KOLPAZA-938545 format. One record per residue (C-alpha): residue in one letter; x, y, z; residue number from 1. Coordinates in nm, 3 decimals, decimal comma. Layout:
<rs>
{r 'A' {X Y Z} NUM}
...
</rs>
This chain:
<rs>
{r 'M' {0,024 -0,012 0,022} 1}
{r 'K' {0,305 0,259 0,077} 2}
{r 'I' {0,406 0,199 -0,295} 3}
{r 'W' {0,080 0,342 -0,447} 4}
{r 'W' {0,137 0,665 -0,223} 5}
{r 'R' {0,429 0,660 -0,334} 6}
{r 'K' {0,353 0,684 -0,681} 7}
{r 'I' {0,005 0,883 -0,599} 8}
{r 'A' {0,266 1,178 -0,465} 9}
{r 'V' {0,579 1,135 -0,737} 10}
{r 'V' {0,235 1,159 -0,973} 11}
{r 'L' {0,060 1,464 -0,797} 12}
{r 'I' {0,434 1,690 -0,767} 13}
{r 'T' {0,484 1,583 -1,130} 14}
{r 'I' {0,148 1,752 -1,254} 15}
{r 'L' {0,163 2,004 -0,945} 16}
{r 'T' {0,535 2,125 -0,945} 17}
{r 'L' {0,529 2,074 -1,379} 18}
{r 'G' {0,848 2,336 -1,525} 19}
{r 'M' {0,907 2,507 -1,212} 20}
{r 'Y' {1,095 2,221 -0,927} 21}
{r 'S' {1,481 2,122 -1,034} 22}
{r 'P' {1,637 1,922 -0,809} 23}
{r 'T' {1,871 2,052 -0,608} 24}
{r 'T' {2,086 1,634 -0,751} 25}
{r 'L' {2,030 1,762 -1,154} 26}
{r 'L' {2,196 2,144 -1,073} 27}
{r 'E' {2,530 1,972 -0,906} 28}
{r 'V' {2,619 1,723 -1,131} 29}
{r 'D' {2,576 1,995 -1,418} 30}
{r 'A' {2,753 2,295 -1,177} 31}
{r 'Q' {3,021 1,923 -1,092} 32}
{r 'K' {3,033 1,816 -1,525} 33}
{r 'E' {3,089 2,222 -1,597} 34}
{r 'N' {3,414 2,231 -1,338} 35}
{r 'G' {3,560 1,845 -1,568} 36}
{r 'N' {3,505 1,678 -1,110} 37}
{r 'V' {3,220 1,492 -1,217} 38}
{r 'S' {3,275 1,260 -0,951} 39}
{r 'S' {3,114 0,882 -0,884} 40}
{r 'S' {2,896 0,990 -0,639} 41}
{r 'S' {2,763 1,261 -0,869} 42}
{r 'N' {2,737 0,939 -1,175} 43}
{r 'S' {2,495 0,761 -0,908} 44}
{r 'D' {2,308 1,001 -0,871} 45}
{r 'Q' {2,217 1,014 -1,176} 46}
{r 'E' {2,182 0,708 -1,165} 47}
{r 'T' {1,958 0,692 -0,890} 48}
{r 'I' {1,786 1,033 -1,134} 49}
{r 'A' {1,659 0,769 -1,432} 50}
{r 'R' {1,561 0,513 -1,234} 51}
{r 'T' {1,317 0,768 -1,089} 52}
{r 'I' {1,257 0,913 -1,481} 53}
{r 'E' {1,150 0,562 -1,545} 54}
{r 'I' {0,918 0,496 -1,239} 55}
{r 'Q' {0,810 0,806 -1,310} 56}
{r 'D' {0,762 0,696 -1,690} 57}
{r 'A' {0,584 0,441 -1,560} 58}
{r 'I' {0,306 0,493 -1,329} 59}
{r 'P' {-0,011 0,636 -1,551} 60}
{r 'T' {-0,112 0,944 -1,565} 61}
{r 'T' {-0,436 0,993 -1,404} 62}
{r 'I' {-0,454 0,961 -1,047} 63}
{r 'E' {-0,557 0,583 -0,953} 64}
{r 'E' {-0,822 0,598 -0,615} 65}
{r 'D' {-0,981 0,239 -0,461} 66}
{r 'L' {-1,334 0,281 -0,409} 67}
{r 'D' {-1,279 0,406 -0,022} 68}
{r 'T' {-1,012 0,649 -0,032} 69}
{r 'A' {-1,311 0,810 -0,351} 70}
{r 'L' {-1,563 0,707 -0,206} 71}
{r 'N' {-1,490 0,877 0,094} 72}
{r 'R' {-1,382 1,237 -0,114} 73}
{r 'L' {-1,620 1,243 -0,222} 74}
{r 'M' {-1,890 1,257 0,093} 75}
{r 'S' {-1,649 1,553 0,213} 76}
{r 'Q' {-1,720 1,720 -0,053} 77}
{r 'A' {-1,994 1,618 -0,050} 78}
{r 'Q' {-2,184 1,713 0,259} 79}
{r 'E' {-1,998 2,033 0,267} 80}
{r 'Q' {-2,174 2,176 -0,069} 81}
{r 'S' {-2,465 2,088 0,131} 82}
{r 'M' {-2,389 2,251 0,460} 83}
{r 'I' {-2,346 2,611 0,253} 84}
{r 'K' {-2,700 2,482 0,065} 85}
{r 'F' {-2,845 2,501 0,407} 86}
{r 'G' {-2,653 2,806 0,522} 87}
{r 'T' {-2,621 2,935 0,831} 88}
{r 'K' {-3,008 2,921 0,952} 89}
{r 'I' {-3,122 2,627 0,798} 90}
{r 'A' {-2,842 2,401 0,869} 91}
{r 'T' {-2,886 2,478 1,269} 92}
{r 'K' {-3,163 2,291 1,291} 93}
{r 'V' {-3,140 2,010 1,059} 94}
{r 'E' {-2,775 1,968 1,045} 95}
{r 'D' {-2,784 1,593 1,305} 96}
{r 'E' {-3,132 1,485 1,049} 97}
{r 'F' {-2,950 1,578 0,777} 98}
{r 'N' {-2,608 1,334 0,886} 99}
{r 'Q' {-2,846 1,057 1,101} 100}
{r 'E' {-3,080 1,001 0,785} 101}
{r 'I' {-3,034 1,218 0,435} 102}
{r 'L' {-2,626 1,165 0,406} 103}
{r 'P' {-2,541 0,809 0,454} 104}
{r 'K' {-2,821 0,723 0,196} 105}
{r 'I' {-2,641 1,001 -0,005} 106}
{r 'E' {-2,271 0,784 0,068} 107}
{r 'E' {-2,481 0,446 -0,085} 108}
{r 'V' {-2,598 0,648 -0,407} 109}
{r 'L' {-2,244 0,798 -0,469} 110}
{r 'H' {-2,057 0,447 -0,354} 111}
{r 'T' {-2,339 0,268 -0,662} 112}
{r 'L' {-2,185 0,599 -0,919} 113}
{r 'L' {-1,833 0,525 -0,846} 114}
{r 'E' {-1,862 0,106 -0,904} 115}
{r 'E' {-2,081 0,205 -1,210} 116}
{r 'T' {-1,835 0,383 -1,343} 117}
{r 'E' {-1,678 0,316 -1,700} 118}
{r 'T' {-1,385 0,605 -1,588} 119}
{r 'A' {-1,050 0,609 -1,312} 120}
{r 'Y' {-1,233 0,690 -0,969} 121}
{r 'G' {-0,970 1,022 -0,972} 122}
{r 'F' {-1,172 1,120 -1,247} 123}
{r 'L' {-1,552 1,166 -1,109} 124}
{r 'S' {-1,569 1,495 -0,853} 125}
{r 'V' {-1,827 1,698 -0,651} 126}
{r 'T' {-1,925 2,072 -0,846} 127}
{r 'E' {-1,896 2,390 -0,586} 128}
{r 'D' {-2,201 2,563 -0,673} 129}
{r 'P' {-2,467 2,533 -0,484} 130}
{r 'A' {-2,746 2,653 -0,582} 131}
{r 'A' {-2,930 2,980 -0,303} 132}
{r 'G' {-3,312 3,146 -0,272} 133}
{r 'Y' {-3,500 2,867 -0,414} 134}
{r 'G' {-3,275 2,687 -0,692} 135}
{r 'E' {-3,288 2,291 -0,620} 136}
{r 'R' {-2,956 2,202 -0,664} 137}
{r 'I' {-2,745 2,100 -0,383} 138}
{r 'F' {-2,399 1,884 -0,539} 139}
{r 'N' {-2,375 1,730 -0,908} 140}
{r 'V' {-2,135 1,456 -0,951} 141}
{r 'Y' {-1,883 1,531 -1,239} 142}
{r 'D' {-1,619 1,281 -1,491} 143}
{r 'E' {-1,378 1,558 -1,556} 144}
{r 'K' {-1,207 1,299 -1,849} 145}
{r 'T' {-1,591 1,264 -2,043} 146}
{r 'K' {-1,679 1,649 -1,910} 147}
{r 'Q' {-1,991 1,511 -1,881} 148}
{r 'H' {-2,252 1,503 -1,504} 149}
{r 'I' {-2,308 1,217 -1,391} 150}
{r 'A' {-2,615 1,225 -1,067} 151}
{r 'K' {-2,714 1,557 -0,931} 152}
{r 'F' {-2,763 1,623 -0,620} 153}
{r 'H' {-3,103 1,858 -0,569} 154}
{r 'V' {-3,323 1,986 -0,240} 155}
{r 'R' {-3,687 2,060 -0,349} 156}
{r 'R' {-3,899 2,276 -0,115} 157}
{r 'D' {-4,238 2,079 -0,037} 158}
{r 'N' {-4,587 2,266 0,141} 159}
{r 'R' {-4,815 2,051 0,251} 160}
{r 'P' {-5,158 2,148 0,396} 161}
{r 'L' {-5,178 2,101 0,746} 162}
{r 'E' {-4,860 1,953 0,780} 163}
{r 'G' {-4,607 2,202 0,651} 164}
{r 'H' {-4,252 2,238 0,529} 165}
{r 'Y' {-3,995 1,949 0,421} 166}
{r 'F' {-3,685 1,947 0,258} 167}
{r 'N' {-3,723 1,666 0,004} 168}
{r 'F' {-3,408 1,527 -0,087} 169}
{r 'H' {-3,366 1,325 -0,471} 170}
{r 'Y' {-3,137 1,263 -0,748} 171}
{r 'H' {-3,128 1,219 -1,098} 172}
{r 'L' {-2,845 1,053 -1,370} 173}
{r 'N' {-2,771 1,060 -1,668} 174}
{r 'T' {-2,871 0,757 -1,764} 175}
{r 'D' {-3,182 0,913 -1,807} 176}
{r 'Q' {-3,128 1,228 -1,933} 177}
{r 'F' {-3,229 1,335 -1,585} 178}
{r 'K' {-3,566 1,324 -1,606} 179}
{r 'V' {-3,669 1,073 -1,285} 180}
{r 'H' {-3,658 1,184 -1,016} 181}
{r 'H' {-3,497 0,936 -0,732} 182}
{r 'D' {-3,636 1,038 -0,380} 183}
{r 'I' {-3,362 1,002 -0,130} 184}
{r 'G' {-3,529 1,110 0,208} 185}
{r 'D' {-3,718 1,324 0,337} 186}
{r 'I' {-3,662 1,661 0,611} 187}
{r 'Y' {-3,909 1,828 0,834} 188}
{r 'W' {-3,955 2,170 0,866} 189}
{r 'D' {-4,195 2,344 1,051} 190}
{r 'K' {-4,544 2,492 0,990} 191}
{r 'N' {-4,436 2,832 0,931} 192}
{r 'T' {-4,198 2,922 0,560} 193}
{r 'P' {-3,822 2,884 0,585} 194}
{r 'P' {-3,567 3,128 0,465} 195}
{r 'K' {-3,402 3,180 0,122} 196}
{r 'W' {-3,064 2,901 0,062} 197}
{r 'M' {-2,710 2,967 0,163} 198}
{r 'I' {-2,804 3,235 0,435} 199}
</rs>
């Protein structure tokens, strides 16, 4: 397992520092060549660098995650976007029930989406633009490789006569062109109208 983390770290550093980082051992070797004093230690440094480059070339260019790591990442993003969507006024009242009742069901859906995906888990992400006001969008699951939305998670306000206001959590899938309403669950608000989202 440690080898995979090292490989992931190498890939991330390579991607993040592309062209901006020069290993000091390379600089030392160049300086010694100019002076004509290439020692055996610099030769071993060159061999190490050559082996590192070979390893980097062997690592795929995609960031590979296992299912659990990808699920944890997506769940963390989903929970964060949900709290942003609720805003402080709504979150203080519904956060506990959301975490206990709705979030585990969202996790089940995300787990299924990850299992069914045809791309590397590392390419799936959660969008960061929940709809404010009266909009329904909480977040979308987006495939960065294909540039397509896979699922859209929404929350709708329902005013049920004689009962009060509810938040209905649901999602839509690209497999049915986002037309079918897949229910996740409801949270009761109050008889009074809830405030706008993100307040």
